[in-house]
N, C-alpha and C positions, 0 to 999 in steps of 0.2 A: 520612384518609391519601391522599396524592397517588398516583394510579395511574401506573404505568409505561406510556408510550404504546406502541401496537403497533409492531413493527419497521418497517412500511412508513410510519409517521407520523414516524419519527425522521430527523434529518439523517444522511445516510450518508457515511462517509469516502470521499473521491473516489479514493483510491489506496492500495493496500497494497504496501509495498516488495517487489520481486521477483515481483509478481503482475500479469498483464495487467489492463487496465481492466475493471471490473465483476466482477472475481473475488473470491474469499474469501481471508482470511488463512490461514496454515498450520494453525491450529487449527479452521478452519471456524467454524460458529456453533453448536457443540455445547451452549453454555450456554443456548440458546433452541431446544429441539427443536420441530420441526413435528409436529403430530398425525399419527400413522402411518396412520390410516385415517379418511378423511372421507366416503367414499361407500358404506360397507357398509350394505346394506338401505335405500337411499334411497327414501322414499315420502312421501306427504303427512303422515303422522303424524310421521315423522322430521324433516321440514322445518318443519312449522308448529305442531304441537300444543303448546299452552302458551305460544306466542309472541304478543306484541302489538306488536312494534316498539320496545319500550323499549330505550334506549341507542343507537338508530340516528338519525343526523342526515340529514334529507331536505330538499333545496332544490327549490322549484318555480320554475323559470325561465320567466316568463310575464308576465301583465298585472298581477300583484300578488295579494294575498290580503286579503279582508275579514275581519279578525281578530275582528270582532264577531259573525260568523255562528255560530250554535250548532253547525253541522256541521263547521266547520273547526277549532274548538278554539283553544288559544293559539298564537300565532305567536312564535317565539323571537327571530328577527332579521328585519329587512326592509331592503332596499336598492333603489335604482333606478339605471338608467343614464341619465345626462344627456348629451344631444347638443346641441352649440352649433356654429353655422356657423363653419367654419375651424378647429375645435378637435377634438382626439382625444376620443372618448367617454370619460366617467369615471363611476365608481360612487360613490354617496354613500348614507349611511343615510337612511331615511325612515320615516314611519308606515306600518304595514301596512294598505293600503287597495286597492281595486280598482274602477275605474269601468266596466270592460267585463264582468267576471264570468267570463272564461275561466280565469284562474288560480284563482279561488275555487272554481269547479266541479272543477278538477283536485285542489285541496287537500282538498276535502270527500270525494272518492273515496278518496284516500290515507288520510285520517283514519278513515274507516269501516273500512277493511281493517286498518289498523295504528294503533289509537288511542293507543298509547304512544310514537309517534315524536316526535322534536324537529323541528318543522316550521319552515322559514324560507322567505322570499319574496325573489325578485330580479326586479324589473320591468324587462323589456327592450323592451316594446312602448310606443312613445313616447306615443301617444294612447289607450292602453288596448286598441287593436284591431289596430294594425299597427305595424311598426317596421323599422329598417334592419338589414341584415346586419352592419354595423359595430357596432351596439348589441348584437346577439346575440353576436357574438364577444367584445366587451368584458365582457358579463355572464357568459358561459360561462367565460372565463379567470379572472375574479374568483371565481366559485363553486368552480372547481377548486382554487384556492389556499386556500380555506377548509376544505379536507379534508372535504367532505361524503361520507357513505357512499353516498348515492343522489341523483342529480339527475334530476328529471323535466322533459323538454323536449317539450311538445306543440306544437311549432312547427319550422319549417325554412326554408331559403332555396334558391331555384333559381339564384342568382347564381354562375355557374361560377368567377368570379375569386376567390371566397371558399372554394372547395372545399379547396384546399391548407391554408389556415390552420385551417379547421375540423377537417380530418383530423389535423393536428398536435396540436390541443387535445384531441381525443378519444383519441389515443394517450397523451397526457400523463395524462389522467384514468385511463385503463386501468392504467398503470404506477404511479399513486399510489393504487390500490385504490379509486377512485371509480367507481361503476357509473352509466353514463348510460342512462336508459330514454327512448327517443325515438319519438314517433308518426310513422308513415308519412304521406306526403301524401295527402289525400283524393282527389286527381286522379292519373291515371296519367302523371305527369311526373317528370323527374329532379330531385331536390332532396336537400339534405343537412342534417344529418348522419345521418339515419336509415338510409341505405344502407351505412354503414361497418360493417366487421366488428368494430370495437372497442366498439360500442354494442349494447344490446338493442333491437331494432326491433319495433314493435307495430302491428298493424292490428286491425280490428274483427270481431267475430262478432255475431249477432243474438239469442243466447240471453240469458235474464235473470239467470243466476247470477253474482254478483260474483266468486266464486272459481273459476268455470269458465273455463278457458283452454286453448288448443290450440297444439301445436307445428306449425309450417308447414314441410313438407318441400320446398317450392318457394320458395327464396329469391328476393329479398333479405329480405323480411319474415320474421322468425323465429317470432313468436308472435302469436296472435289472442286478444283478450280482449273483454269486453263493451263495445260501442260504439254500440249502436243503441237509441234512446229510453231513454237512461240518466237516472235521476232525479239531478239535481245541484243543489248549492247555488248560489244567485245572490245578488249583493250586496243587502243590506237585510233578509236573513233568510228569504227565500222559497226555494222549490224549483221547478225546471222540468225538462223532459225535453229532452235534447239528443242529437244523433247525430253521430258523427265519430270518426276515429282518435285525435283529441285526448283523448277520454275513455276510450279503451281503454288508452292508455299508463299513466295513473295507477293502473289496476287492477294492472298488472304491477309498477309501482313500489311499491305498497302490499304486495303479496305478497312482493316482494324484500326489503323492509324487515323484514317478519316473519321471513323466513328468516335474515337477517343478525342479528337480535336473538337468535336461538337458536344460530346458528353464526357468530360474528363473525370467524372465521379465513378464511372463504371469500373468494377473490379474485373479480374480475369473471368470469373464465373459469370458475371452479368454480361460482359462483352461476348462471351461464347453464346449466351442466350439470345442476344441481339442478332448475332450472325445467323443463328438458327432461324429466328423469326423472319429474317430478310432473305433467306436462301430462295432460289428460283423454284424449287419444288415444294416449298412450304407456303400455304396460303391460309389466311384467316377468313373463313366464309361460312355460309350456312345460316339458316334462320335461327338456330339455337346458339349462335355465336361460338360454336366449337371450333377447334383447330383441326383442320384437315390436312394431312400430310400425304402428298401424292408422289410416288417414286417416278423419277424421270425415265423415259423410255429411250 
């Protein structure tokens, strides 16, 4: 039986007669009621128990994925951005491979936390290690059009001239219900798109638990996940330990995929709220029912 696509995946009528743009018709959308309560009693059990990421499509925008590695599991689709001098970057299908290992490392983390996800790869790093901002933008634009539920971006650019275009793409993803999980830069410099409010930004903590993460009350980074001496997959079947915000982001991407597999109606805004409620330093307690936020020491 063919499933009816979720409302945000359908082509929307551009205009209803007599109603201003972006409005609803006279009958509203009563034939598709939205769940009345999404956040009653939100905790780790509500968000994650029994969920493994099944039904959720995740794209790793990176250096590629070694599909033969036992820790990454199957790769559903693979593309690469091709850049040629004097031409606009373009995306084409390719074999799932990775000469640098960065994307494979991220994919293995996501697969560990959400083994049921449908994982895809989009290579934007030209030589496996570095790439252009133009290639990043072309790859991100393509991934957004593929309607992934989660896109992991453990990379960024400091080129100010690309900030506006990246912000536009991140907003597009947000309104298409695609959650962008983006690693903060490892150096204290201005780069994008991790600093945008439309994405989920992630930095590192040094604790070993893959499900341990914290809400950061001092923006722009919003969450901190495991990112120090993380055991990660490397091309060829081995495992190594790496440190960096790059490896913190896929922890949050994997957790987000698990939440979405159990609660597919969540928008990126609501998903971020669930992640906040379930962070290890946020607890709902007290006689008055208030939310108490305690900073981790």
